[in-house]
N, C-alpha and C positions, 0 to 999 in steps of 0.2 A: 504494499499499500504506500510506503514511502516513495518507492520508485514511481508508482502510478501518480502520486501527487506531484512529483518532480516533472513527470512527462506532461501533466495538465498545465503546470506552470510554464513549461517551455512552449507548448502550443499556444497558450495565451500571449506569450512573448512575441510569437509570430504575427499575431493580429496587431499588437502594439507596434511592431516594426513596420507593418503596412501603413498604420496610421501616421508614422513618421513622414511618409511621403507628402503629407499635407501641411507639414510644419515649415516654418521659415528656417532655412538651413544657415547655421552660423557656427562659430567655434564652440559655443555653449551646446549646441545640438550634438556636435561630434563628441564632446566630453560626456554627455549624457548617454550616447550610445555605447561608448567604451565602459562606462560605469555600470550600465544596466544590462546591455545585450552581451558584452564580453567580459563582465565582471571586473572592469578596470584593468585588464591585462596590458602588458607592455607592448609597444609598437616599435618596430625597428624598420627603418627605411634603408634600402641599399641602392645607390646610384653611382655611376662613374663620376659625375660632376658634383662638386660640393656647393652648398648654398652660399658660403662665404669664403673668399679667397684672400689670404694675407700676402701682400706684395711688398717687397722692399723698394722704397722710393729711391730712384736714381736722381742725382743732382741735389742742389740745395733747396731749402724752403719746404715748409710743411712737415708733418710727422714722418719719422724714419719708416714706419710701416703703415701702409694704406690697406683698407678693407674694400674689396671689389665684390659686387654682386654680378655673377656671370650672365651673359645673354643666353638663357636656356629656358625653353618652355617647360621642361621637367622641374627645374627649380622654381619657376613662377608658380607652378600648380602645387607643388609639394610643400613649399616653405610655410604657407599659412596652415597647412595640416599639422605639421610638426609643432608649430606654436600652440596649436589647440590641444594636441595629444601629449606634449612634453615627453617625447620618447628619445630615441637615439637615431642619428643619421650617420650611416657609414658611407664614406666616399674616398676617392683618390685624392690625396693631398698633393696638389699641383702648383700651389703658389710658391714664389721664391722665398717668402718668409713664413710659410706654414709651420715648419719645424720649430721655429723660435717661439711660437705662442702656445704649443700644446704641453700637456703635463707629462709625467713619466709614462702614462698609459696611452699616449698619443690622442688625448682628448682635449677639447676646448669647448667651453660653454658659449653658446650663441643665442641671440644676436649679440654682437659686441656693444659695449657702452656707446652712447648714453641710453640705449634701449634696455629694458628689463630682460634679463636672461630667461629663455623659454625651454630650451632643450640642449642636449649635448651633441657635438659633432666628433665622431671618431674617424681619424684619418688613416688611410692605408698607404704605405709608401711602395712605389714601384720603381724597379731599376729602369735605366734608359732602354735596355733591350726588351724588358717586359712591356713597357709603354709602347715601343715601336711595333712590336708584334701584335699585342692584344688590341691596343686602341687604334693606332694608325693603320695597321695592317689588316687583321682579320675583321674587326668591327666596321671600319670606315672605308677601306678599299674593297672589302668583301660583302658583308651583310648590307651595309647602307645602300650601295648602288643596286644590289640584288633586289632590294625591297621597293625601290623608287623607280617609277617609269621616268627616268630623265636621260636615258640613252647614253649612259656611261657604263662601260664594260667592267663587271666586277672582277677583282683579282684575288685568287685563292692560292696561298702558299703554305706548304706543310710547316715551315718554321713559325709562321704566324699562328697557325692552329695550335701548335704546341704551347705557345705563349698564352693564347686565349684560355686554354685548359688550366695552365699554371695559375694565372691570375684569378680565374673563377674559383679555384680551390683556395687561394689565399683569402678571398673575400668570404668564402664559406667558413673557414677557420675563424675569421674575425666575428662573424655573426654568432658562432658558438661561444666566443670569448665574451661578447657583450650580453648575451641572453642571461637573464637572471632566473628564468624558469624553463621548464621542459617543453612548454607549449606557447612560445611567443607568437605574435602576429608579425610576419615579416612581409613587407612590401618591396618586392624586387622590380626595379625599374629598367626597362628597355633592353635593347638588342645587345648591349655589352655583356649581359649576364644570362644567356640562354641555358647554360649549363648549371647555374647556381641553384635552382629550385631542387633538382634531384640530389645535388650534393648536400644541401641542408637537410633534406628529408631523410637521408641515410643516417645522419648523426642525430637529428631531433625529429623522430617520426611523428610526434604529437603536435609539431608546429603547424600553424595555419599559414600557408604561403600564398600570397596574392601577387601574381606576376602581371605587370602591365606593359604592353608592347606599344610604345608611343608612336611608332612609324607604321606605314602600311604593311599588310602581309600580302605577298604576291600569290598568284594562282599556282597550283601544283607543278605545272610544267616549268615555270620560271624558278620556283624554289628548288626543283630537282637539279639545277645547275650546280648547287653547292656540293662539293665532294663529301661533306660531313653532315648531310642533311638528316639522316636518322639520328645521329648523336644529338643534334640541336633539338630535335623534337622530343627525344627521350629526356633531355634535361628539362625542357619546359613543362612536360607532363608530370614532373614531380610536384607541380603546383596544385593547390586546392582549387584556385581559380585563376583563369588566364583572362585578362581584359584587353579589348581593343576599342578604338574610337567609334567605329561604324559596323553595322551589321554585315556590310560587304566583306570586311576584313575578317569578321568572325566566320563567315561562310567559306572564305579562302582557306582559313586555318583548318577548319574541320575537313574540307575536301583534301587538303594536303596530308593530314593524318590518315584519312581513309585510304589514300592512294599509296602511301609510303610505309606505313606500319601495320603490324598485326595487332589491331586494336578494335575494340567494340565502340561504334559511333552511334549515338542516339541523336538523330537530326530533329526530333521533336523537342527535346529538352536542351539540345546543344551541349552535350556532355560526351566525354570520352572516357572509357574504362581501359586502362593500360597497366600492365603488371599487376592486375587485380585491384587497383586503386582508381577511384573516380576523379575526374577533373571537369569542372564546369567552365564552359567557354561563353563569355558574356560580353555584351556591348556596354561600355560605360563612357559616354562622351565627356571628355575632360573640359574643364572650364577655368575661370579665374576667380579671384577673391571678390566677394561682394559684401558690403561696398568696399571700394579700394581704400587702402590705408589713408588716413586723413592727411598725412604729410604730402601724399602725391596730388591731392586736390587743393592744397593750401593756397597755391597762386591762383587768383581769379583768371578766368578764360581771357578776358580782354587784356590783361597784363601779359599773359603767355603770348597772345597774338602780337603784342607790341615788341616784346623782348626778342622773339625769334627773328622777327623782321629786322630789328636793329642790329642784332648779332651778325646778319648776313648782308647788311647794307641795302635793304629792300624798302621801298616806300610803304607807308602805313596800310594802304589799301591793296597791296600787291597780293595776288592769289598764290597760295602755297599748298603743295601736295606733300605727303610725307610717306616714306617707306622704311620699314624697320625690320631687320633680321640679321642673322649671320651671313657672312659672305660664302654662301653655299650654292652650288649649281642646281639644286632642286627648287630654289626660291623664286626663279624667274625674274631675276634683276635685269638681265639683258632684254628680255621681252618687255619689261616695264619701261625701260628707257626708250626702246624703240616706239612704244605707244606714245610717249611724250613727243618724240620727234615727229611722228605721224600727225598728231594733233596740231602741231605748229605748221605743218604742210597744208593741212586742209582748212584749218581755222587760224589764219595768220594774225588775226586781231589779238591773239594771246602772246605773240612774240614780245618779250620785254615786259609783259604783264603777268606771266605765270612762271613759277620755278618750282621744280620738283626737288626736294631734299631727300636724299637716300642715305640713311644711316645703316652701315654694314659692319658689324664687329668682325674682326679678323678671326679665322678659325682654321684649324687643321693645316697650318702653313707648312708642315713637314710632308704633306702629300702633294705631289706635282700637279694633279688635276685641280687642286684648290688654288695653287699659285698661278696656274695658267688662267683659271677663271677670273681671278682678281685682276690680272693683267688686261684681260679682254674687257672687263667692265670699265676699268680706268680709261682704256683706249677709246671705248665707245662714248663714254661721257665727254671726253675731250673733243672727239670728232663732232658730236652733236652741238656742243657749245660753239665750236669754230664754224659750223655750218650756218649759224645765224649771228653773224657779226653786228647786225643792226640792233640786236637786243642789248639794251643798256644793262639789264640784269640777266645773268646766265640762266638758261633753261634748266640746267642740271647742276645741283650742288651736291657733291659726293663727299661723305664723311666716313671714311674707313677707319674707325677707331672705337674703343670701348666707351659706352655711355652708361651711367648709373640710372636706376629706375626713375628717380625724380626728374632727371634730365629728359628721359624718353617721354614721360607723361607731360612734360612742358610742351614738347613738339606735338603730341597727340592733341592737346587742348588748344594749341594755337594754330593748327593747320585747318585748311578748308576741306581737305579730303585725305583719306588714307587709302593706299593701293596695296593689295595683297595678291600677287600673281604667281603663287607656287605652281610649279609644274606637276607635282605630286606631293601630298602632305597628309599626315594622319589626321590632324585637326587644324592646327595653326592658331595659337593663342594671341598673336598680334591683332588679329581681327577683333577678338573679344576684348582685349585690353583697350583698344581704340574706343570701342562703344562704351565701356565702363568709364572711361576717362571724360566722356562728354556729358557732364551733368547739365550743360546748357542746352542739351537736345539739338545741337547743331552739328554740322559736319556730314560728309558722305563717305560711306565705305564701298570700295570697289574690290570685289572678292572673286578669286579663281573658283571655277566650278570643280576643280580637282583637289579641293580641301574638304576635310570633314566639316569645317565650319559652315560651308555653303549649304549643307543640309539643314542647319539649325537657324541660319540668318538669311532667309529668302528675301528680306526687305533690303538687303545690300544690292548693289548693281552687280549681278553675277556675270562673269565674262569667261571666255576661253582665252587663256594667256597666249596661245599660239596664233590667235586671230588678231593681228596688230590693228586692223581697221575697227574691229569691234571694241577693242580696249581704248582706242582713241576716241571713239564715239561715246564710250562711258565716261572718259575724262570730260568731254564737252558737256555731257548731260549733268555731271556732278558740279561743274563750274557754274552752270546756269540754273540749277535747281532752286526753286523758291524756298524761302525759309519755312513756310507752312509744310511743304512736302518733306523737307529735311526733318522737321520735328516729328512728323507722323512716322516716318521710317525709323528714326532713332528711338522714339518712345517704345515701339514694338520690340525692337532689338534689346533695349535695355531691360524691358520687362522679362524677356526670356532669360537673360543672363542673371537677373535678380533671383529668379526661381531656380534655374539650373546652374548654380554656381559651383565652385571647387569644393565646398564643404558637402554638397549634395553628392558630388562625384565620389568623394572618399567615403561618405556615410553609406551610400548604397553598396559599395564593395564590402565595408565592414559588416553591415547587416546581413548581406548574403553569406559572408564567412561565418557569422554567428549561427545562421539558420543551418548551414552545413554541418557545423559542430553538433548542433542539437540532433540533427537527423542521424549522425554517427552514433548516437546513444540508443536509437530506437531498437535495434536488434536485441540488445542486452535486456531491454524491458519487456518486449513482446514475447520473447521465448519463455512463456509462463509454464509452470509445472501442470500436469494433467489434473483436472478437477477444479482448477481455479477459474471456473467459468464466470464467476461474477466479475473478476477483473477483466476477463476477455470481453464481456458484454459492455463494460464501462469503456474499454478502448474503442469498441465499435461506435458507442455514442459520441466519444470524442471525435472520431473520424467524420461523423455526420455534421458535427458542429464546425 
């Protein structure tokens, strides 16, 4: 009867979990879920990129060590979650001053002052050889182009694969070191750690592992290019739950498992049974923090408009577009600049009256493809500016440098439009950040149909980035759109992001994990001794409820 009462309590908790869908999602909601649904258990996040990077300042002036926030969608999404959960974030320590600020166990409490400490960051150190093989080699010359339709050939090398395995094992050992219980909740992030779930499961079989794949998942034929395709799938299926941004990517993953592994696939429930263990494959569209941090909205919109124009020597009424991303060939930066060029060809009245500011953080500079891409973007921007010598103000303003979040938000708030032209993207949080930044309900979002965000933000101007004329027409429409129409579109998009924010994204995964833990207890309770028909009848009644 004690077990029966516990089961009734858990089934009632399932109803409460469904009720959570109607709540306003916030850090308090997340803490409530952890305390009630998961009994306040510890949360560990594993990602390659760390949320705070300590860099030694070169030259004079300012503090000797600076703190950077990386330009990463993963960090943007997870950092608010960790503040709410007060857990541990495990990441590669890549900053030039990272070792100087950690304690004897390679930990540092973050955020740094003057903010209040919220969680701890555990840094993992990699040798140059490990970083070159695992990160630059297998992850970013192999898996990244394999999963993105950007027409870049993936490169797979045995030595890179060996380093990938070594580093995944190193992170698995770190998870075990940091875990204070036998059944932690471990959130494994992205394509850098495909082998990690199975490695953790072998050491901590009671752990609940939620793996989220932040980039697209290709179809089975494309994925089969990888020489170690079965090993990657085997590693991922150590997860309790595997999450993707879109149902399309969920379908691709299930098709890939069905094609390449001896596993039982349930297409109705989107579940895979492999090695006798179930893995749920779900869609969890990622989002951004709502509302944005107060300091990001501290400068009024009109002041942002004035300051970014003064910074670039532009007149007060000059039209400004903004693009923000890493300097990556999947982001469609070349296509975007060509659209600006085409706009000036067909609508010459904008020459000297419209400038597009492209912010692109340098990334993966050790990979030749990225160095070549940056050179092409620089050359293209220069050519376009030279083509319109009559323009008093340059059509393209290229800023290939790191920017802090408050600087990015200043551009979001001061621009007339934001252009996101990814050639292939899992979600793309720049689109959602731009919308969340516009509390004035002004501005226009131009969004690639090849992003997950396009499925959620149809009020944006949806474009095919390969169609230069269509993108130029979208720019013209954005620049001439009435304030009333801007307000209508922006209000709808902001409403969606308010309801489907990053806390809901995390909360849904955690609630699903809690439900799977409860179901795992069912066989032990239902296997009743013969004659205990009263309890059996009670269970049937519960099932009806």
